C-alpha distance (Angstrom), angle and dihedral (degrees) to the residues before:
residue distance angle dihedral
M1 . . .
W2 3.81 . .
V3 3.79 91.1 .
A4 3.80 89.2 55.4
L5 3.79 91.2 50.1
T6 3.79 96.9 47.6
G7 3.79 96.4 36.7
S8 3.83 93.7 -133.1
A9 3.78 140.3 67.6
L10 3.79 114.6 -87.1
P11 3.82 127.4 -143.8
F12 3.79 110.2 -89.0
W13 3.79 96.1 -111.9
I14 3.81 93.3 49.3
G15 3.80 91.9 47.9
T16 3.80 90.3 49.0
A17 3.80 92.4 48.6
L18 3.78 92.3 49.3
T19 3.80 91.6 48.0
V20 3.80 90.6 51.4
L21 3.82 89.7 48.0
D22 3.80 89.4 50.0
Y23 3.80 92.5 54.7
V24 3.81 93.2 41.6
I25 3.80 91.2 54.6
R26 3.80 91.8 50.1
I27 3.81 94.9 46.3
V28 3.81 93.6 45.9
A29 3.82 90.9 46.7
L30 3.81 90.6 55.2
G31 3.79 90.0 61.4
I32 3.80 99.5 38.7
V33 3.80 109.7 34.6
P34 3.85 97.9 61.1
G35 3.81 92.1 53.4
N36 3.83 111.7 121.7
R37 3.82 92.6 -18.4
R38 3.76 134.5 114.2
P39 3.82 110.6 -94.5
T40 3.81 89.9 -121.1
T41 3.81 91.7 53.1
A42 3.79 91.8 46.3
M43 3.80 91.4 49.4
A44 3.81 91.6 51.2
W45 3.80 91.3 52.5
L46 3.80 93.1 44.4
L47 3.80 90.7 49.9
G48 3.80 90.5 55.0
I49 3.81 92.9 45.0
F50 3.80 93.4 48.7
F51 3.81 92.8 50.4
L52 3.83 95.4 42.4
P53 3.81 108.7 13.9
V54 3.80 101.7 -177.9
P55 3.84 99.3 39.6
G56 3.80 89.0 38.5
I57 3.80 94.7 54.5
M58 3.82 91.2 44.6
L59 3.80 91.0 53.2
F60 3.79 90.0 46.0
L61 3.81 91.5 53.3
L62 3.80 89.2 49.4
F63 3.82 99.9 42.6
G64 3.79 106.2 13.9
N65 3.81 99.8 89.5
F66 3.80 111.5 69.0
R67 3.80 96.8 175.0
F68 3.78 123.7 97.6
S69 3.77 123.5 -114.2
G70 3.78 119.9 -79.1
R71 3.81 89.7 -103.0
R72 3.79 94.0 58.4
A73 3.80 92.5 42.3
R74 3.81 90.6 52.6
R75 3.79 90.8 49.6
Q76 3.79 91.5 51.2
A77 3.81 90.9 49.7
E78 3.82 91.0 49.6
I79 3.79 91.8 50.5
N80 3.81 91.4 48.1
R81 3.82 90.0 53.3
A82 3.80 91.3 48.5
V83 3.81 92.2 50.1
R84 3.80 92.0 49.9
E85 3.80 91.5 48.3
N86 3.81 93.4 48.4
T87 3.80 92.9 49.0
R88 3.80 101.5 45.9
E89 3.80 91.8 103.9
L90 3.80 91.2 50.8
E91 3.79 90.1 50.3
A92 3.81 90.7 50.4
E93 3.80 91.0 52.1
G94 3.79 90.2 51.5
S95 3.78 130.1 -161.1
S96 3.79 125.2 -70.6
Y97 3.81 90.0 -133.8
S98 3.81 110.6 129.7
G99 3.79 101.4 179.7
P100 3.81 131.0 116.0
E101 3.78 119.6 -33.6
W102 3.81 92.0 -123.1
V103 3.81 89.7 64.2
V104 3.80 90.9 52.1
S105 3.80 88.3 48.1
A106 3.82 90.1 53.7
T107 3.80 91.0 52.8
E108 3.80 89.5 52.3
L109 3.80 89.7 51.0
N110 3.81 90.1 51.7
R111 3.80 91.4 46.8
R112 3.79 92.0 54.6
L113 3.79 95.0 44.2
G114 3.81 103.1 37.5
S115 3.83 100.4 19.2
F116 3.82 97.0 -131.1
P117 3.83 120.7 121.2
S118 3.81 124.7 -138.6
L119 3.82 111.7 -99.6
D120 3.81 130.0 -156.2
G121 3.79 129.6 -143.6
N122 3.80 103.7 46.9
K123 3.78 128.9 146.8
V124 3.81 115.2 -141.3
Q125 3.80 123.2 -174.0
L126 3.81 117.7 -174.8
Q127 3.80 115.2 -138.8
R128 3.80 115.7 -162.7
D129 3.81 101.4 163.3
Y130 3.82 106.9 94.3
E131 3.79 101.1 -149.5
E132 3.81 94.0 34.5
S133 3.80 88.4 57.0
I134 3.81 91.0 56.0
R135 3.81 90.9 45.9
E136 3.80 90.3 52.0
M137 3.80 92.0 49.5
T138 3.80 88.6 49.1
E139 3.80 92.4 54.5
V140 3.80 91.9 50.1
V141 3.81 90.8 50.8
R142 3.80 90.3 50.5
G143 3.79 88.4 58.6
A144 3.81 95.1 49.3
R145 3.80 116.5 129.6
H146 3.80 106.4 173.0
Y147 3.80 114.5 13.8
V148 3.80 145.3 -14.3
H149 3.80 121.8 -153.7
V150 3.81 115.9 -163.7
E151 3.80 124.5 -177.2
F152 3.80 123.3 165.1
Y153 3.79 134.0 156.2
I154 3.81 92.4 -133.7
M155 3.80 128.1 25.7
S156 3.77 131.0 179.5
Y157 3.79 132.3 175.6
D158 3.81 99.6 -137.0
G159 3.79 143.1 129.5
V160 3.80 94.0 -70.7
T161 3.82 98.2 42.3
H162 3.83 97.2 36.3
D163 3.82 95.1 98.9
F164 3.80 92.1 46.5
F165 3.81 92.8 55.3
E166 3.79 91.7 43.6
A167 3.82 88.3 53.3
L168 3.81 89.1 51.7
K169 3.81 91.6 50.1
D170 3.81 91.9 47.4
A171 3.81 91.2 49.4
A172 3.80 92.0 50.4
A173 3.81 90.9 47.4
R174 3.82 91.8 55.1
G175 3.81 92.5 52.0
V176 3.80 103.3 -90.9
R177 3.81 111.3 139.4
V178 3.80 104.0 -118.9
R179 3.79 115.8 -171.4
L180 3.78 119.3 -177.0
L181 3.81 133.1 -172.7
F182 3.79 129.5 -176.4
D183 3.78 131.3 173.8
H184 3.79 108.2 -102.8
I185 3.81 100.9 -142.0
G186 3.82 95.7 32.4
T187 3.80 91.6 55.4
L188 3.80 95.9 36.3
R189 3.81 90.2 62.6
V190 3.83 92.9 59.7
K191 3.80 120.6 86.5
G192 3.80 113.6 -103.2
Y193 3.81 98.9 38.3
R194 3.81 93.6 138.2
R195 3.79 91.1 49.3
L196 3.80 89.3 53.7
L197 3.81 91.4 51.8
R198 3.81 91.4 49.3
E199 3.80 91.7 51.8
L200 3.81 92.5 48.3
R201 3.80 94.1 45.5
S202 3.81 91.3 50.7
S203 3.82 91.6 53.8
E204 3.80 136.3 68.3
I205 3.79 91.3 -115.8
Q206 3.80 115.4 126.9
W207 3.79 105.5 -133.1
R208 3.78 141.3 170.4
R209 3.77 139.2 -179.7
M210 3.80 113.6 -116.5
L211 3.82 116.8 -129.8
P212 3.81 91.1 -4.4
I213 3.79 120.6 -161.6
L214 3.81 103.9 -152.6
P215 3.82 107.4 141.8
L216 3.80 93.6 -178.7
R217 3.81 88.1 59.8
G218 3.79 93.5 45.5
Q219 3.80 93.1 -106.0
W220 3.79 110.8 133.3
R221 3.80 137.4 140.4
R222 3.78 139.7 141.1
P223 3.82 98.7 -43.3
D224 3.81 98.3 -139.2
L225 3.81 96.5 55.8
R226 3.79 103.9 108.4
N227 3.81 138.9 -175.8
H228 3.79 100.6 -131.7
R229 3.82 98.6 173.3
K230 3.81 124.7 127.3
I231 3.81 114.2 -156.2
L232 3.80 139.1 153.6
V233 3.81 121.4 177.1
V234 3.82 123.6 178.2
D235 3.83 121.0 -167.0
G236 3.80 90.4 -30.8
N237 3.81 88.1 -79.0
V238 3.81 104.0 91.7
A239 3.80 131.8 27.6
F240 3.78 135.7 -178.8
T241 3.78 125.3 -157.7
G242 3.79 137.6 157.4
S243 3.80 138.7 92.3
Q244 3.80 104.7 -44.5
N245 3.80 126.6 108.7
L246 3.80 125.8 -152.5
V247 3.79 97.7 -103.4
E248 3.78 136.1 95.6
P249 3.83 112.1 -81.2
S250 3.82 96.5 -102.0
Y251 3.82 92.6 50.6
R252 3.80 91.3 -121.0
K253 3.80 93.5 -74.4
P254 3.83 115.7 139.1
R255 3.81 90.5 -151.9
N256 3.79 90.7 56.9
R257 3.80 91.5 50.1
T258 3.81 91.6 48.5
M259 3.80 93.1 52.7
G260 3.82 93.7 39.4
R261 3.80 94.3 -115.1
K262 3.80 113.9 163.3
W263 3.78 133.0 164.0
V264 3.83 118.8 -112.4
E265 3.80 111.0 -149.0
L266 3.79 143.5 176.4
M267 3.78 124.3 -145.2
A268 3.79 130.5 175.5
R269 3.79 125.8 -142.5
V270 3.79 106.7 -149.8
E271 3.79 132.8 -166.1
G272 3.78 125.8 176.2
P273 3.80 139.0 52.2
V274 3.81 94.5 -37.5
V275 3.82 88.9 68.6
D276 3.81 85.8 77.2
E277 3.80 91.1 57.7
I278 3.80 91.9 51.3
N279 3.80 88.1 48.6
V280 3.81 91.5 53.4
V281 3.81 89.4 55.5
F282 3.80 89.1 54.3
A283 3.81 91.8 45.6
T284 3.80 89.7 51.8
D285 3.80 92.2 54.6
W286 3.80 92.6 42.8
N287 3.80 90.5 52.9
A288 3.81 90.8 49.1
E289 3.81 91.7 55.6
T290 3.82 100.9 35.8
D291 3.84 108.8 20.7
E292 3.82 86.7 -127.3
N293 3.80 114.5 137.5
L294 3.82 112.9 -143.7
E295 3.81 96.0 -176.3
R296 3.82 93.7 114.0
E297 3.80 91.2 56.0
L298 3.78 98.4 48.0
S299 3.85 99.4 77.0
L300 3.76 88.9 -162.2
Y301 3.79 120.6 -142.2
E302 3.80 98.0 -13.4
W303 3.79 93.5 135.9
H304 3.79 112.5 140.7
N305 3.78 96.1 -179.8
H306 3.78 132.1 50.3
P307 3.82 109.9 -146.6
G308 3.81 95.9 -170.1
D309 3.79 147.2 16.9
V310 3.81 102.3 -115.3
T311 3.80 121.4 112.5
C312 3.81 111.0 -143.4
Q313 3.78 138.4 -176.0
V314 3.78 126.6 -172.8
V315 3.81 118.0 -138.1
P316 3.83 115.9 -164.7
S317 3.79 118.1 -167.6
G318 3.78 140.9 171.5
P319 3.79 144.6 97.8
G320 3.82 90.1 -41.4
F321 3.80 87.4 70.4
T322 3.79 125.3 60.1
T323 3.80 95.8 -154.8
E324 3.85 105.9 66.2
N325 3.80 90.5 -125.8
N326 3.79 96.9 -169.2
L327 3.81 94.6 49.9
R328 3.80 92.5 48.9
L329 3.81 91.9 49.5
F330 3.81 93.5 46.9
T331 3.80 95.4 49.2
S332 3.81 92.3 43.3
L333 3.80 92.4 54.0
I334 3.80 93.5 44.3
Y335 3.80 91.9 52.3
S336 3.84 89.0 49.8
A337 3.81 95.2 54.2
S338 3.78 117.4 110.9
E339 3.81 103.6 170.9
R340 3.78 117.7 18.8
I341 3.80 142.7 -0.3
S342 3.81 121.9 -170.4
I343 3.81 116.6 -175.5
T344 3.81 128.1 -173.4
S345 3.79 115.3 -172.0
P346 3.81 132.1 150.6
Y347 3.80 91.1 -154.2
F348 3.79 113.8 35.1
V349 3.80 106.4 174.8
P350 3.82 103.6 141.7
D351 3.77 128.2 -163.3
D352 3.80 117.0 -130.3
S353 3.81 94.6 -88.7
L354 3.81 94.2 54.0
L355 3.81 92.8 41.9
Y356 3.82 91.1 52.4
A357 3.81 91.4 46.4
I358 3.80 95.6 52.6
T359 3.82 96.7 40.8
T360 3.80 91.5 45.4
A361 3.80 89.9 52.2
A362 3.81 90.8 54.0
Q363 3.80 92.6 45.4
R364 3.81 92.1 54.1
G365 3.78 91.5 54.5
V366 3.79 104.6 -92.0
E367 3.82 113.6 141.0
V368 3.80 104.5 -118.5
E369 3.79 125.3 -175.1
L370 3.78 130.5 176.9
F371 3.81 125.3 -159.5
V372 3.82 115.2 -157.7
S373 3.77 137.0 154.7
E374 3.79 118.2 -86.1
K375 3.81 87.6 -139.1
G376 3.80 119.7 23.1
D377 3.78 126.2 -148.0
Q378 3.83 95.7 -131.8
F379 3.80 116.0 63.2
L380 3.81 100.9 -153.6
V381 3.79 95.8 41.8
H382 3.79 94.1 44.3
H383 3.79 93.4 51.7
A384 3.81 92.4 42.9
Q385 3.80 87.4 53.1
R386 3.81 91.7 50.7
S387 3.80 90.2 55.5
Y388 3.84 88.6 69.3
Y389 3.79 97.0 51.4
E390 3.80 96.4 88.2
A391 3.82 93.7 54.1
L392 3.81 90.7 45.8
L393 3.80 93.8 49.0
E394 3.80 92.7 46.1
A395 3.82 89.2 53.9
G396 3.82 89.7 55.7
I397 3.81 99.8 -101.5
R398 3.81 114.8 146.6
I399 3.80 113.4 -134.5
Y400 3.81 120.3 -158.8
L401 3.80 119.7 -164.0
Y402 3.80 113.4 -146.3
P403 3.82 106.7 -139.0
K404 3.79 120.6 -95.3
P405 2.95 141.0 -97.3
L406 3.83 85.1 41.8
V407 3.80 117.2 84.3
L408 3.80 113.4 -141.6
H409 3.80 97.5 -145.0
A410 3.83 98.1 162.5
K411 3.81 115.2 120.0
H412 3.78 117.5 -153.7
F413 3.80 144.8 107.8
T414 3.80 140.7 -167.3
I415 3.80 130.1 -144.9
D416 3.82 119.7 -152.8
N417 3.80 108.1 -49.8
E418 3.79 92.1 -53.4
V419 3.79 115.0 71.3
A420 3.80 140.0 35.5
V421 3.81 124.9 -173.8
L422 3.80 123.1 -164.9
G423 3.77 133.0 169.9
S424 3.79 148.4 98.2
S425 3.80 97.5 -58.6
N426 3.77 122.6 110.7
M427 3.79 120.6 -157.2
D428 3.76 95.9 -110.1
M429 3.76 137.0 99.6
R430 3.80 93.2 -102.7
S431 3.82 90.8 61.0
F432 3.80 91.4 44.7
S433 3.81 97.1 50.5
L434 3.81 115.3 8.6
N435 3.82 107.5 35.2
L436 3.78 130.3 69.5
E437 3.80 102.7 -128.0
V438 3.79 138.6 175.5
S439 3.81 125.1 -151.0
M440 3.78 131.6 179.4
M441 3.79 122.9 -148.8
M442 3.81 113.3 -153.7
F443 3.78 134.5 -173.3
D444 3.81 141.3 158.2
G445 3.78 123.4 42.0
S446 3.80 118.1 51.1
I447 3.80 97.5 -52.8
V448 3.82 96.6 111.5
A449 3.80 91.5 46.8
D450 3.81 89.2 49.6
M451 3.77 90.4 52.0
R452 3.80 91.8 46.3
R453 3.80 90.8 56.3
L454 3.79 88.9 53.4
E455 3.80 90.7 49.7
D456 3.81 88.4 51.6
T457 3.80 89.6 59.0
Y458 3.81 90.5 51.4
R459 3.79 90.8 51.2
A460 3.80 92.7 48.7
M461 3.81 91.4 52.5
S462 3.80 97.4 41.8
R463 3.78 136.5 81.6
E464 3.79 117.0 -127.6
L465 3.79 114.9 -125.7
L466 3.81 112.2 -135.0
L467 3.79 124.5 -153.2
A468 3.81 94.2 -130.0
D469 3.79 91.2 55.9
W470 3.79 94.2 43.4
V471 3.79 98.4 52.3
G472 3.80 88.9 51.3
R473 3.79 95.2 59.1
P474 3.82 117.5 122.7
V475 3.80 118.4 -74.6
A476 3.81 91.1 -124.5
Q477 3.82 91.0 59.5
R478 3.81 91.4 48.8
Y479 3.80 89.8 50.5
I480 3.83 92.9 51.6
D481 3.81 91.5 47.2
N482 3.80 92.3 51.6
V483 3.80 94.3 46.7
C484 3.81 91.0 50.7
R485 3.80 89.5 49.4
L486 3.81 88.0 65.8
T487 3.81 88.5 64.6
A488 3.81 94.1 49.7
T489 3.80 96.3 97.4
L490 3.80 91.7 50.2
Q491 3.84 100.1 43.6
């Protein structure tokens, strides 16, 4: 092998040494790589290492560990303990929810994994219009009196977000504490990054990159760990969360504008006690990047009024947790369904547990539908996703393709007529293991009915994919889908 790589014969002792190294790497990898990993993930890494031992092991050392450092893990554990301690009285009072036991069981699961209790009396307004959502956030920022907390995976100072950033700068100039977080790599990849930095540096906004990779400043970590959360909190009174980034709807790509490609999102404007939980998620990330503790400013759970009738519970997840909180919640709810499951996800690349849960639900008679984009924006993920369609269709799941060139980027699902879940999390292995995500489980009130009406609009716009048509697709497409599926556990 080494002769083939170097293109010439090597001295005997060097060839022998390299051969021994080759076998040592493979044998050692067999005992190390599978440790505390899914079998499918371990097999993908081992396959790469066995084909290309030296590059494979180097990539494994760079990308193989998806957990945060001990320092970050300890901080997350400390915050979880503080949240539990500060909410013991709320837990003792209990929720007024009187629905099915499986919903109550899901809230207990979330409480144990993410530490937050379920809270009654919230008002949730779904916001589907992309630019209207940014305008609404801008108006709330303009009315800020004490603080504004902004955290988005991607940010861009452009024609659509201009007024929002100007509102932030004006708020900071009049004495409002404006704290802003954006994911370093996620935002760096979007055109206009330097303009964004100039605008922030010229303002009184306090800002930080999340999970920065700046080796010259001593900031380094696995480069594909990302903070994918989308959060805005103003004065502890109003919060926004969901799937949308702070960037114009074509992501500043001329090719997208030419072809008419825009992102379709769903955000929620939230008022009520659960705003405090969303704020704690922000405070956790702010502390991780700045060492500043915001506990004194949070005024946790001091709501004296309940503006709505929706019970909500925030579910944080990511490498700071060891329990894959979002995946456990999703599979638990899917197994509990008895009537209907409607899932909207731009990237549906399930692990075995989620795939078994959703196909089992369909096979036991639950109506299951999946809304995905007809044409995805990420080649590998889109084709990996397509490789699952045949198994889903054979199980009886109805797949609806949202028309291209639009990208259905909203992330939410409903279970029976009882529960709705909305947030930043996709249903893929990246969101379960590599990304920091935030989800919100909602029940009671009209929230499920509101979500159902939105799902009806998706269905009306989409084309249903039929099994007979899908199995007859060209062999070349099937080949590409299957090859991309091999990368699913590493994406």
